[in-house]
NULO-738791 format. One line per 3 residues: number of its first residue (from 1); their letters; for each residue x, y, z of C-alpha. Coordinates in Angstrom, 2 decimals, always signed. Last residue first. Layout:
! NULO-738791
NUM) A) X/Y/Z | ... $
***
This chain:
! NULO-738791
307) RGH) +16.45/+18.20/-17.20 | +12.88/+17.41/-16.50 | +10.99/+18.27/-13.30 $
304) TEN) +8.68/+21.14/-14.33 | +8.28/+20.57/-18.07 | +8.60/+16.79/-17.74 $
301) YWN) +5.97/+16.65/-15.00 | +3.57/+18.88/-16.93 | +3.92/+16.77/-20.10 $
298) ITK) +3.41/+13.56/-18.14 | +0.25/+14.91/-16.47 | -1.24/+16.23/-19.71 $
295) EIG) -0.61/+12.87/-21.42 | -2.07/+11.00/-18.44 | -5.21/+13.15/-18.59 $
292) YEL) -5.73/+12.50/-22.28 | -5.20/+8.74/-21.83 | -7.68/+8.67/-18.93 $
289) EFE) -10.51/+10.42/-20.80 | -11.73/+13.83/-19.59 | -15.41/+14.83/-19.29 $
286) PEW) -16.73/+13.80/-15.91 | -20.56/+13.81/-15.91 | -23.13/+16.58/-15.50 $
283) ELL) -26.71/+17.17/-14.36 | -25.23/+17.83/-10.89 | -27.78/+15.73/-9.03 $
280) LSG) -28.19/+13.12/-11.78 | -24.47/+12.68/-12.37 | -23.84/+12.47/-8.64 $
277) KTG) -26.40/+9.69/-8.21 | -24.94/+7.62/-11.05 | -21.29/+7.96/-9.97 $
274) DVK) -20.71/+4.32/-9.02 | -17.07/+4.36/-7.91 | -14.51/+1.62/-8.51 $
271) KEL) -12.20/-0.06/-6.03 | -10.22/-3.25/-6.36 | -7.50/-5.01/-4.35 $
268) VGD) -7.56/-2.58/-1.41 | -3.99/-1.85/-0.30 | -1.26/-3.51/-2.34 $
265) PKE) +1.27/-3.35/+0.48 | +5.04/-3.28/-0.19 | +6.94/-6.53/+0.35 $
262) TNF) +5.73/-7.53/-3.12 | +8.24/-5.21/-4.75 | +7.45/-5.84/-8.42 $
259) SFE) +9.93/-5.24/-11.25 | +9.08/-3.43/-14.46 | +11.05/-3.38/-17.71 $
256) GKW) +12.60/-0.71/-19.93 | +11.68/+0.85/-23.29 | +10.44/+4.30/-22.20 $
253) GVQ) +8.43/+6.31/-24.72 | +6.68/+8.40/-22.07 | +3.28/+7.65/-23.61 $
250) TKI) +4.04/+3.94/-23.90 | +5.39/+3.63/-20.34 | +2.40/+5.60/-18.99 $
247) INA) +0.00/+3.17/-20.67 | +2.09/+0.24/-19.40 | +2.01/+1.54/-15.83 $
244) LDI) -1.78/+1.84/-15.96 | -2.00/-1.78/-17.13 | +0.27/-2.77/-14.23 $
241) ISI) -1.78/-0.78/-11.71 | -5.02/-2.36/-12.88 | -7.69/-0.15/-14.44 $
238) GKK) -11.11/+0.94/-13.21 | -14.42/+2.00/-14.71 | -17.43/+4.07/-13.59 $
235) VGV) -15.92/+7.52/-14.31 | -16.59/+8.89/-10.83 | -18.42/+11.46/-8.73 $
232) NFF) -20.17/+10.02/-5.71 | -22.90/+11.55/-3.56 | -23.84/+13.05/-0.21 $
229) HHG) -26.04/+16.14/-0.08 | -27.66/+17.24/+3.19 | -30.11/+19.92/+2.10 $
226) SNL) -30.58/+23.32/+0.46 | -30.59/+23.22/-3.33 | -27.35/+22.60/-5.18 $
223) NLS) -25.62/+25.51/-6.94 | -22.35/+25.35/-4.98 | -22.10/+21.69/-6.06 $
220) KVL) -21.10/+22.82/-9.57 | -17.85/+24.20/-8.12 | -17.10/+20.88/-6.41 $
217) ANA) -17.84/+18.79/-9.51 | -15.65/+21.05/-11.67 | -12.73/+20.56/-9.31 $
214) GDQ) -13.01/+16.78/-9.63 | -13.28/+17.02/-13.42 | -10.19/+19.26/-13.51 $
211) VYL) -8.39/+16.70/-11.35 | -8.78/+13.89/-13.85 | -10.53/+11.02/-12.09 $
208) WER) -8.86/+7.62/-11.85 | -10.42/+4.28/-10.88 | -8.17/+1.69/-9.29 $
205) IPN) -7.58/-2.02/-9.77 | -4.95/-3.80/-7.69 | -2.84/-6.31/-9.69 $
202) GTG) +0.56/-4.60/-9.83 | +1.84/-7.01/-7.20 | +2.99/-4.49/-4.61 $
199) WIE) +5.05/-1.37/-5.26 | +6.28/-1.10/-8.84 | +10.04/-0.84/-9.37 $
196) VLN) +11.36/+0.60/-12.63 | +14.24/-1.00/-14.56 | +16.16/+0.03/-17.70 $
193) ENN) +17.59/+3.40/-16.62 | +18.64/+5.99/-19.21 | +18.37/+8.82/-16.65 $
190) MKA) +15.67/+10.80/-18.49 | +13.82/+7.57/-19.37 | +13.95/+6.31/-15.81 $
187) DSI) +12.86/+9.72/-14.51 | +9.75/+9.61/-16.70 | +9.00/+6.07/-15.54 $
184) KKV) +9.46/+6.79/-11.83 | +7.66/+10.15/-11.85 | +4.67/+9.04/-13.91 $
181) LAG) +4.48/+5.88/-11.79 | +4.39/+7.83/-8.52 | +1.69/+10.14/-9.88 $
178) LAH) -0.47/+7.19/-10.94 | +0.05/+5.25/-7.70 | -0.89/+8.07/-5.34 $
175) SRE) +1.76/+10.54/-4.25 | +2.80/+11.48/-0.74 | +5.68/+9.09/+0.00 $
172) VDF) +6.97/+8.76/-3.58 | +7.26/+12.48/-4.28 | +5.12/+13.40/-7.28 $
169) HDQ) +2.35/+15.41/-5.68 | -0.08/+16.68/-8.33 | +0.36/+20.03/-10.10 $
166) PGY) -0.76/+18.52/-13.44 | -3.15/+15.57/-13.16 | -4.43/+12.87/-10.85 $
163) MNS) -7.46/+12.14/-8.70 | -8.54/+8.90/-7.07 | -12.32/+8.81/-7.39 $
160) LIV) -14.28/+11.57/-5.67 | -16.90/+11.48/-2.92 | -18.69/+14.82/-2.73 $
157) NAS) -20.00/+15.82/+0.69 | -22.39/+18.68/+0.02 | -23.56/+20.87/+2.87 $
154) SFS) -26.65/+22.71/+4.03 | -27.39/+23.86/+7.58 | -30.99/+23.25/+8.61 $
151) YEK) -29.73/+23.56/+12.23 | -30.64/+20.23/+13.83 | -31.36/+17.92/+10.91 $
148) FFS) -28.98/+19.71/+8.53 | -26.19/+19.69/+11.09 | -26.73/+15.98/+11.76 $
145) SGL) -26.55/+14.88/+8.11 | -23.58/+17.01/+7.12 | -21.74/+16.17/+10.32 $
142) DVC) -22.24/+12.47/+9.58 | -20.81/+12.95/+6.08 | -17.86/+14.99/+7.34 $
139) MRK) -17.18/+12.35/+10.01 | -16.71/+9.80/+7.26 | -13.72/+11.87/+6.15 $
136) AMG) -12.04/+11.43/+9.52 | -12.74/+7.69/+9.38 | -11.15/+7.40/+5.94 $
133) YNY) -8.02/+9.24/+7.02 | -7.67/+6.91/+10.00 | -8.35/+3.68/+8.10 $
130) VSD) -6.30/+4.27/+4.96 | -4.08/+1.15/+4.95 | -6.47/-0.70/+7.29 $
127) HPP) -9.27/-0.55/+4.72 | -12.27/+1.52/+5.79 | -14.65/-0.10/+8.28 $
124) GAF) -17.95/-1.78/+7.33 | -21.34/-1.02/+5.76 | -21.12/+2.74/+6.41 $
121) FND) -20.82/+3.86/+2.77 | -22.99/+1.04/+1.41 | -25.99/+3.19/+0.37 $
118) EKY) -23.63/+5.62/-1.39 | -22.36/+3.03/-3.85 | -18.71/+2.00/-4.14 $
115) TDL) -17.75/-1.00/-6.23 | -15.00/-3.29/-4.89 | -16.15/-3.48/-1.26 $
112) HGP) -14.19/-5.08/+1.58 | -12.41/-1.87/+2.62 | -15.59/-0.03/+3.52 $
109) YAC) -15.74/+3.41/+1.84 | -13.61/+6.24/+3.25 | -10.99/+5.44/+0.59 $
106) NSI) -13.33/+7.19/-1.89 | -11.78/+10.46/-0.79 | -14.28/+13.14/+0.24 $
103) PNV) -14.42/+16.63/-1.28 | -16.31/+18.95/+1.06 | -18.75/+21.70/+0.03 $
100) LIS) -20.25/+23.94/+2.73 | -23.48/+25.72/+1.77 | -25.39/+28.91/+2.66 $
97) VNN) -22.91/+30.22/+5.25 | -24.77/+31.90/+8.10 | -21.77/+32.62/+10.36 $
94) ENS) -22.65/+30.11/+13.10 | -23.16/+27.34/+10.52 | -19.83/+28.00/+8.79 $
91) IQY) -18.08/+28.16/+12.18 | -19.44/+24.83/+13.40 | -19.07/+22.93/+10.15 $
88) LNL) -15.60/+24.30/+9.49 | -14.38/+23.57/+13.00 | -15.57/+19.97/+13.06 $
85) AMK) -14.13/+19.21/+9.61 | -10.72/+20.71/+10.40 | -10.58/+18.86/+13.72 $
82) SNE) -11.39/+15.53/+12.05 | -8.63/+16.01/+9.45 | -6.11/+16.97/+12.12 $
79) YLM) -6.96/+14.18/+14.56 | -7.27/+11.19/+12.23 | -4.18/+11.79/+10.09 $
76) KGP) -2.17/+13.04/+13.06 | -2.84/+9.81/+14.92 | -2.12/+7.49/+11.99 $
73) YKY) +1.00/+9.33/+10.74 | +3.41/+6.72/+9.27 | +0.86/+4.08/+8.23 $
70) GYS) -1.34/+6.63/+6.47 | +1.65/+8.28/+4.82 | +2.83/+4.93/+3.42 $
67) IGG) -0.51/+4.49/+1.62 | -0.23/+7.87/-0.15 | -0.67/+11.32/+1.39 $
64) VFA) -3.15/+13.45/+3.32 | -3.56/+16.27/+5.81 | -6.50/+18.00/+4.22 $
61) ACN) -7.80/+21.43/+3.15 | -9.98/+21.46/+0.02 | -13.02/+22.91/+1.81 $
58) IVA) -15.33/+24.84/-0.50 | -17.26/+27.44/+1.49 | -20.30/+29.58/+0.66 $
55) QPE) -21.52/+33.02/+1.72 | -18.17/+34.22/+3.07 | -18.27/+37.14/+5.54 $
52) HNI) -14.61/+38.28/+5.34 | -13.87/+39.67/+8.83 | -16.37/+37.55/+10.77 $
49) FFQ) -15.27/+34.43/+8.86 | -11.60/+35.14/+9.63 | -12.46/+35.72/+13.28 $
46) NLK) -14.15/+32.32/+13.42 | -11.10/+30.61/+11.94 | -8.78/+32.30/+14.42 $
43) KIN) -10.94/+31.14/+17.32 | -11.35/+27.62/+15.90 | -7.63/+26.91/+15.57 $
40) TID) -7.70/+23.71/+13.46 | -8.13/+26.14/+10.56 | -4.46/+27.12/+10.73 $
37) LDN) -4.40/+30.27/+8.60 | -1.94/+31.30/+5.86 | +0.80/+28.89/+6.94 $
34) KGR) -1.82/+26.13/+7.07 | -2.81/+26.67/+3.47 | -4.11/+29.10/+0.86 $
31) IEI) -7.08/+30.43/+2.77 | -9.02/+32.06/-0.02 | -11.81/+34.49/-0.81 $
28) LEH) -13.14/+34.41/-4.37 | -16.06/+36.52/-5.57 | -18.28/+34.31/-7.69 $
25) END) -19.85/+34.26/-11.13 | -16.78/+35.29/-13.15 | -16.32/+31.65/-14.32 $
22) ELL) -12.55/+31.83/-14.80 | -11.55/+32.79/-11.26 | -13.70/+30.02/-9.80 $
19) LKK) -12.25/+27.47/-12.24 | -8.64/+28.35/-11.41 | -9.36/+28.32/-7.67 $
16) VWG) -10.88/+24.83/-7.96 | -7.75/+23.69/-9.80 | -5.49/+25.03/-7.05 $
13) GLF) -7.68/+23.47/-4.40 | -7.28/+20.01/-5.94 | -3.47/+20.08/-5.73 $
10) GES) -3.09/+22.39/-2.75 | -2.56/+26.17/-2.79 | -6.29/+26.88/-2.44 $
7) GVL) -6.63/+24.94/+0.81 | -9.86/+26.60/+1.95 | -11.84/+28.31/-0.80 $
4) LVK) -14.24/+30.90/+0.61 | -16.92/+31.81/-1.92 | -18.57/+35.23/-1.92 $
1) M) -21.60/+34.52/-4.04 $
***
C-alpha cells in the first residue's frame, strides 16, 4: 500500500517511518511536520491527498507535552488536536483511504481509573492535568465509530501506554517522567551534582511502553479488517516514579540523592493499561523489557547530549 505517515519527524513518527522503510511492503509518503504541511488547513490537506493518492494513513501528528504543557496551553491543546483529527477523517474518507490509524494516549481515559479497559473509556472525564488533550483524543474514537456507521470508513484508534526511548523529548516542559528523569540523572552525573529533584511525591504509578513496540503496533494495525477498531496496547504492569528513578540511577551509575518537590502536581496516582484486546486483534504483544529500553534511552541521551 501507499502509506501516508503524518508527523514523521516526531518521536513516535520517526520510529514508524523506520519500520515502514525496513519492511519493504509499503510505499511511504510523509508529512514530516507542521512546517511541511499544516494539516489543520483542510484545503491544503485535501490537495496533498489528491496529488499523492495515499491508500492508508498513520497519523502521528499531535500538539503534546508533559503535565506542565497541558496547563500552559489548554485552548491550543484542545483546538489543534481536534482540528487535526476532524480534517484527517474527512479528507481520508473523501479520498478513498482504506484505513486511518491513530495512536491515542492513555491519558484520554477517565482520571479516576487505575486500570484502563476499553469498556470504561467514556466512564468519566480525563484527569484535570491532561483534560484538553484527552478530550481531543476521545474525539478520534467517536469519529472512528460514527464514520464507520455512516460511510463504512475504517479506522484503528490504538491506545498506547506512556512511551519512551531514543529520540524522545528530554526538555523538562515537554518530556514525560521517564525522559525527564533520564535527563536530570544523566546530567547530574556529568556535572558531578549530588541532588536531583523529582516533581511531586514520587508515588504515582505509570506503565511504560518502549517506542519501538508502539510503532510496531501502529504498522501492524494497517492489516486489520474493515471496521471501527479501538483497543489498548500495553505491558500490563506499572512502576512508581521513585522506583523508576532508582532503576535509572543504577544504570547511569550516579551516587546522589533525590529530593521531592511536592508543590508540583502528581497527576493521576496510578494508571495501567489492559492490553488483552489489542494482543488478540494484532496477534502480537510488546516485546521489549523496561530495563532494556531504559538502557537504550540512556545510551542515546549520553551520545547526543553528553559532553
